[in-house]
N, CA, C and O of each residue as an XYZ file, in Angstrom:
460
protein
N       0.850     -1.184      0.000
C       0.000      0.000      0.000
C       0.884      1.231      0.000
O       1.657      1.434      0.937
N       0.788      2.045     -1.016
C       1.600      3.253     -1.153
C       0.689      4.470     -1.133
O       0.183      4.896     -2.171
N       0.485      5.025      0.052
C      -0.307      6.236      0.176
C      -1.681      6.064     -0.471
O      -2.103      6.907     -1.263
N      -2.371      4.996     -0.144
C      -3.690      4.768     -0.707
C      -3.667      4.067     -2.050
O      -4.723      3.730     -2.585
N      -2.504      3.843     -2.600
C      -2.378      3.173     -3.888
C      -1.807      1.788     -3.638
O      -0.813      1.638     -2.928
N      -2.434      0.783     -4.219
C      -1.913     -0.567     -4.043
C      -1.923     -1.281     -5.387
O      -2.595     -0.871     -6.333
N      -1.184     -2.321     -5.432
C      -1.116     -3.084     -6.674
C      -0.600     -4.479     -6.399
O      -0.160     -4.794     -5.294
N      -0.661     -5.292     -7.410
C      -0.181     -6.660     -7.279
C       0.403     -7.095     -8.618
O      -0.051     -6.687     -9.687
N       1.397     -7.915     -8.520
C       2.001     -8.513     -9.708
C       1.886    -10.018     -9.517
O       2.499    -10.587     -8.613
N       1.112    -10.644    -10.355
C       0.862    -12.072    -10.220
C       1.390    -12.767    -11.473
O       1.030    -12.414    -12.596
N       2.239    -13.748    -11.260
C       2.832    -14.491    -12.372
C       2.330    -15.934    -12.335
O       2.256    -16.561    -11.278
N       1.994    -16.428    -13.495
C       1.511    -17.812    -13.608
C       2.404    -18.573    -14.575
O       3.007    -17.992    -15.477
N       2.475    -19.848    -14.377
C       3.182    -20.716    -15.304
C       2.421    -22.027    -15.396
O       1.743    -22.448    -14.459
N       2.550    -22.637    -16.517
C       1.925    -23.956    -16.690
C       2.828    -25.062    -16.158
O       2.416    -26.218    -16.061
N       4.079    -24.695    -15.808
C       5.029    -25.680    -15.292
C       5.284    -25.449    -13.809
O       5.245    -24.314    -13.332
N       5.540    -26.511    -13.097
C       5.945    -26.426    -11.694
C       7.390    -25.928    -11.653
O       8.213    -26.335    -12.473
N       7.692    -25.059    -10.710
C       9.047    -24.506    -10.553
C       9.544    -23.845    -11.840
O      10.704    -24.008    -12.219
N       8.672    -23.108    -12.498
C       9.026    -22.481    -13.768
C       9.964    -21.292    -13.585
O      10.657    -20.897    -14.523
N       9.988    -20.727    -12.392
C      10.798    -19.533    -12.159
C      11.993    -19.894    -11.279
O      11.843    -20.493    -10.214
N      13.172    -19.518    -11.744
C      14.379    -19.821    -10.976
C      14.866    -18.580    -10.231
O      14.178    -17.560    -10.197
N      16.051    -18.671     -9.638
C      16.593    -17.572     -8.845
C      16.860    -16.331     -9.696
O      16.682    -15.213     -9.212
N      17.272    -16.497    -10.924
C      17.504    -15.354    -11.824
C      16.185    -14.639    -12.090
O      16.116    -13.410    -12.062
N      15.140    -15.420    -12.348
C      13.820    -14.823    -12.554
C      13.387    -14.037    -11.318
O      12.861    -12.930    -11.434
N      13.605    -14.601    -10.158
C      13.226    -13.931     -8.909
C      14.012    -12.642     -8.724
O      13.453    -11.633     -8.295
N      15.308    -12.664     -9.044
C      16.133    -11.455     -8.911
C      15.683    -10.375     -9.889
O      15.600     -9.201     -9.529
N      15.395    -10.774    -11.128
C      14.912     -9.807    -12.121
C      13.550     -9.242    -11.712
O      13.295     -8.047    -11.857
N      12.699    -10.100    -11.211
C      11.386     -9.655    -10.762
C      11.515     -8.673     -9.601
O      10.784     -7.685     -9.533
N      12.440     -8.945     -8.694
C      12.675     -8.047     -7.574
C      13.111     -6.664     -8.071
O      12.641     -5.646     -7.563
N      14.000     -6.627     -9.055
C      14.424     -5.353     -9.641
C      13.247     -4.621    -10.276
O      13.078     -3.415    -10.098
N      12.445     -5.366    -11.015
C      11.278     -4.768    -11.667
C      10.294     -4.198    -10.646
O       9.819     -3.073    -10.801
N       9.993     -4.960     -9.619
C       9.043     -4.531     -8.597
C       9.576     -3.300     -7.865
O       8.820     -2.376     -7.565
N      10.875     -3.289     -7.581
C      11.477     -2.131     -6.918
C      11.329     -0.876     -7.782
O      10.962      0.186     -7.279
N      11.610     -0.996     -9.061
C      11.481      0.155     -9.968
C      10.029      0.590    -10.104
O       9.732      1.785    -10.091
N       9.134     -0.362    -10.233
C       7.713     -0.026    -10.389
C       7.156      0.633     -9.129
O       6.411      1.609     -9.219
N       7.509      0.113     -7.968
C       6.983      0.700     -6.732
C       7.558      2.099     -6.528
O       6.874      2.979     -6.007
N       8.801      2.308     -6.930
C       9.400      3.653     -6.844
C       8.643      4.621     -7.755
O       8.362      5.755     -7.367
N       8.319      4.174     -8.950
C       7.577      5.028     -9.883
C       6.202      5.379     -9.326
O       5.762      6.522     -9.444
N       5.529      4.421     -8.726
C       4.212      4.673     -8.138
C       4.338      5.649     -6.971
O       3.530      6.568     -6.840
N       5.347      5.452     -6.125
C       5.581      6.360     -4.994
C       5.869      7.774     -5.481
O       5.331      8.744     -4.947
N       6.724      7.888     -6.500
C       7.054      9.212     -7.044
C       5.823      9.884     -7.639
O       5.609     11.080     -7.443
N       5.019      9.121     -8.362
C       3.795      9.688     -8.939
C       2.841     10.158     -7.840
O       2.237     11.225     -7.945
N       2.718      9.360     -6.802
C       1.856      9.724     -5.691
C       2.348     11.007     -5.023
O       1.550     11.890     -4.707
N       3.636     11.109     -4.814
C       4.227     12.320     -4.227
C       3.991     13.527     -5.139
O       3.647     14.607     -4.659
N       4.172     13.351     -6.434
C       3.938     14.427     -7.399
C       2.479     14.886     -7.342
O       2.201     16.085     -7.325
N       1.556     13.930     -7.313
C       0.129     14.254     -7.277
C      -0.216     15.040     -6.008
O      -0.936     16.036     -6.071
N       0.299     14.590     -4.852
C       0.045     15.294     -3.589
C       0.621     16.708     -3.626
O       0.004     17.648     -3.125
N       1.800     16.853     -4.217
C       2.425     18.173     -4.309
C       1.598     19.095     -5.182
O       1.405     20.262     -4.843
N       1.107     18.586     -6.301
C       0.251     19.406     -7.185
C      -1.019     19.847     -6.464
O      -1.440     20.997     -6.590
N      -1.625     18.940     -5.712
C      -2.828     19.283     -4.956
C      -2.519     20.350     -3.919
O      -3.311     21.269     -3.712
N      -1.376     20.232     -3.270
C      -0.971     21.212     -2.263
C      -0.764     22.585     -2.903
O      -1.181     23.601     -2.347
N      -0.122     22.613     -4.067
C       0.089     23.875     -4.777
C      -1.251     24.525     -5.119
O      -1.412     25.734     -4.956
N      -2.206     23.734     -5.588
C      -3.530     24.277     -5.911
C      -4.221     24.824     -4.667
O      -4.877     25.864     -4.726
N      -4.076     24.130     -3.546
C      -4.662     24.616     -2.299
C      -4.028     25.939     -1.882
O      -4.719     26.839     -1.404
N      -2.714     26.056     -2.062
C      -2.035     27.311     -1.729
C      -2.488     28.445     -2.644
O      -2.681     29.572     -2.189
N      -2.655     28.149     -3.924
C      -3.148     29.177     -4.863
C      -4.538     29.661     -4.458
O      -4.820     30.859     -4.465
N      -5.391     28.718     -4.110
C      -6.738     29.077     -3.668
C      -6.684     29.915     -2.399
O      -7.417     30.894     -2.261
N      -5.816     29.530     -1.476
C      -5.687     30.277     -0.225
C      -5.203     31.697     -0.482
O      -5.704     32.643      0.125
N      -4.235     31.853     -1.377
C      -3.739     33.198     -1.689
C      -4.821     34.052     -2.341
O      -4.973     35.229     -2.015
N      -5.565     33.456     -3.258
C      -6.652     34.204     -3.897
C      -7.722     34.562     -2.871
O      -8.263     35.668     -2.899
N      -8.029     33.638     -1.971
C      -9.018     33.901     -0.931
C      -8.552     35.016     -0.015
O      -9.335     35.886      0.367
N      -7.282     34.989      0.333
C      -6.760     36.015      1.226
C      -6.891     37.395      0.600
O      -7.250     38.353      1.283
N      -6.604     37.503     -0.682
C      -6.688     38.804     -1.352
C      -8.112     39.352     -1.292
O      -8.310     40.519     -0.953
N      -9.094     38.533     -1.612
C     -10.478     39.015     -1.619
C     -10.963     39.285     -0.190
O     -11.757     40.199      0.032
N     -10.495     38.504      0.767
C     -10.866     38.751      2.165
C     -10.272     40.073      2.635
O     -10.937     40.846      3.325
N      -9.019     40.335      2.263
C      -8.404     41.620      2.623
C      -9.141     42.792      1.967
O      -9.318     43.840      2.588
N      -9.568     42.616      0.721
C     -10.333     43.672      0.053
C     -11.655     43.913      0.785
O     -12.046     45.057      1.013
N     -12.324     42.844      1.143
C     -13.597     42.971      1.858
C     -13.389     43.634      3.221
O     -14.198     44.462      3.640
N     -12.313     43.275      3.908
C     -12.006     43.915      5.195
C     -11.853     45.417      5.009
O     -12.376     46.198      5.803
N     -11.142     45.822      3.972
C     -10.951     47.253      3.699
C     -12.268     47.961      3.435
O     -12.479     49.084      3.893
N     -13.145     47.310      2.703
C     -14.456     47.898      2.401
C     -15.269     48.042      3.678
O     -15.873     49.088      3.920
N     -15.286     46.984      4.503
C     -16.029     47.031      5.772
C     -15.438     48.108      6.678
O     -16.182     48.833      7.339
N     -14.121     48.221      6.718
C     -13.475     49.247      7.534
C     -13.920     50.635      7.100
O     -14.226     51.485      7.935
N     -13.957     50.863      5.786
C     -14.345     52.180      5.270
C     -15.819     52.473      5.523
O     -16.176     53.590      5.897
N     -16.669     51.479      5.321
C     -18.115     51.707      5.464
C     -18.562     51.779      6.920
O     -19.446     52.562      7.268
N     -17.950     50.962      7.764
C     -18.396     50.877      9.163
C     -17.534     51.699     10.124
O     -17.910     51.891     11.280
N     -16.389     52.183      9.656
C     -15.504     52.944     10.532
C     -14.897     52.103     11.646
O     -14.753     52.563     12.779
N     -14.543     50.866     11.312
C     -13.948     49.961     12.300
C     -12.514     49.640     11.887
O     -12.105     49.924     10.761
N     -11.754     49.047     12.809
C     -10.386     48.653     12.462
C     -10.399     47.289     11.763
O     -11.446     46.658     11.618
N      -9.221     46.856     11.337
C      -9.103     45.610     10.555
C      -9.589     44.402     11.339
O     -10.245     43.522     10.781
N      -9.274     44.351     12.619
C      -9.677     43.216     13.438
C     -11.201     43.133     13.558
O     -11.785     42.054     13.453
N     -11.833     44.286     13.779
C     -13.298     44.297     13.887
C     -13.951     43.970     12.548
O     -14.957     43.263     12.502
N     -13.383     44.479     11.467
C     -13.924     44.194     10.134
C     -13.869     42.696      9.859
O     -14.827     42.117      9.346
N     -12.746     42.071     10.200
C     -12.607     40.635      9.997
C     -13.613     39.882     10.854
O     -14.228     38.920     10.392
N     -13.784     40.313     12.096
C     -14.742     39.655     12.992
C     -16.163     39.756     12.432
O     -16.936     38.804     12.536
N     -16.508     40.892     11.844
C     -17.837     41.058     11.243
C     -18.027     40.100     10.062
O     -19.086     39.490      9.912
N     -16.999     39.977      9.235
C     -17.085     39.058      8.097
C     -17.213     37.609      8.570
O     -18.001     36.838      8.023
N     -16.441     37.252      9.579
C     -16.502     35.892     10.126
C     -17.883     35.624     10.712
O     -18.449     34.549     10.511
N     -18.423     36.598     11.435
C     -19.746     36.432     12.043
C     -20.809     36.218     10.966
O     -21.681     35.361     11.111
N     -20.735     36.990      9.897
C     -21.696     36.831      8.804
C     -21.540     35.463      8.152
O     -22.529     34.815      7.807
N     -20.303     35.030      7.987
C     -20.027     33.715      7.412
C     -20.659     32.616      8.264
O     -21.279     31.692      7.737
N     -20.501     32.719      9.558
C     -21.040     31.700     10.458
C     -22.563     31.753     10.521
O     -23.221     30.713     10.555
N     -23.120     32.954     10.536
C     -24.580     33.088     10.598
C     -25.246     32.519      9.355
O     -26.296     31.882      9.439
N     -24.632     32.750      8.208
C     -25.220     32.290      6.953
C     -24.737     30.891      6.555
O     -25.225     30.306      5.588
N     -23.770     30.365      7.317
C     -23.184     29.068      7.012
C     -22.636     29.040      5.579
O     -22.888     28.119      4.802
N     -21.874     30.098      5.273
C     -21.268     30.278      3.947
C     -19.775     30.497      4.167
O     -19.380     31.123      5.150
N     -18.954     29.993      3.271
C     -17.507     30.169      3.403
C     -17.159     31.649      3.466
O     -17.774     32.482      2.801
N     -16.158     31.953      4.283
C     -15.705     33.332      4.439
C     -15.309     33.933      3.094
O     -15.609     35.095      2.818
N     -14.640     33.149      2.264
C     -14.228     33.632      0.938
C     -15.439     34.071      0.121
O     -15.383     35.089     -0.570
N     -16.533     33.314      0.193
C     -17.733     33.653     -0.566
C     -18.392     34.925     -0.025
O     -18.886     35.748     -0.795
N     -18.397     35.081      1.298
C     -18.923     36.314      1.900
C     -18.096     37.500      1.422
O     -18.642     38.531      1.028
N     -16.774     37.346      1.460
C     -15.877     38.424      1.037
C     -16.088     38.774     -0.435
O     -16.103     39.952     -0.791
N     -16.249     37.776     -1.283
C     -16.500     38.040     -2.704
C     -17.796     38.821     -2.885
O     -17.875     39.715     -3.727
N     -18.815     38.481     -2.088
C     -20.078     39.205     -2.158
C     -19.926     40.658     -1.753
O     -20.505     41.542     -2.386
N     -19.162     40.916     -0.714
C     -18.926     42.297     -0.258
C     -18.202     43.089     -1.343
O     -18.575     44.220     -1.655
N     -17.161     42.478     -1.912
C     -16.392     43.163     -2.963
C     -17.260     43.402     -4.192
O     -17.247     44.500     -4.749
N     -18.005     42.403     -4.619
C     -18.877     42.558     -5.792
C     -19.907     43.653     -5.574
O     -20.160     44.456     -6.471
N     -20.502     43.691     -4.387
C     -21.503     44.725     -4.074
C     -20.868     46.104     -4.114
O     -21.459     47.047     -4.639
N     -19.666     46.228     -3.561
C     -18.982     47.524     -3.559
C     -18.633     47.964     -4.977
O     -18.777     49.138     -5.318
N     -18.180     47.037     -5.794
C     -17.836     47.356     -7.179
C     -19.082     47.767     -7.944
O     -19.060     48.749     -8.687
N     -20.175     47.021     -7.767
C     -21.437     47.354     -8.434
C     -21.946     48.727     -8.001
O     -22.464     49.486     -8.821
N     -21.800     49.049     -6.711
C     -22.252     50.353     -6.215
C     -21.391     51.489     -6.767
O     -21.888     52.583     -7.035
N     -20.090     51.215     -6.934
C     -19.185     52.246     -7.438
C     -19.315     52.439     -8.951
O     -19.055     53.521     -9.477
N     -19.715     51.385     -9.629
C     -19.821     51.436    -11.095
C     -21.149     50.849    -11.545
O     -21.193     49.742    -12.082
N     -22.254     51.604    -11.321
C     -23.556     51.050    -11.739
C     -23.623     50.907    -13.258
O     -23.024     51.680    -14.005
N     -24.364     49.905    -13.682
C     -24.464     49.637    -15.120
C     -25.573     50.416    -15.758
O     -25.791     50.304    -16.964
């Protein structure tokens, strides 16, 4: 089992004792290389997922900071209070903080630039 990934290599022969020590040694080399490749792929996949999570977090932080600034300007509160207000709204509505922040920013942009 390699990080949730498993596999099996099953060899059959129509003859008894068809595989000798050389076959076993070659098979061991093959299995070692294959398991290394699977481990490396798994590590690569986890790293890519982590990078995507970091990108999402950075984008979320930017919009949350923008929303905090808007709340600070509209409500006359400091950054800590603005963040607390956004968090409270997120919890009351059971909506992700990032989504609340996007709504605040979108509303402010729409108000500043009516169509």
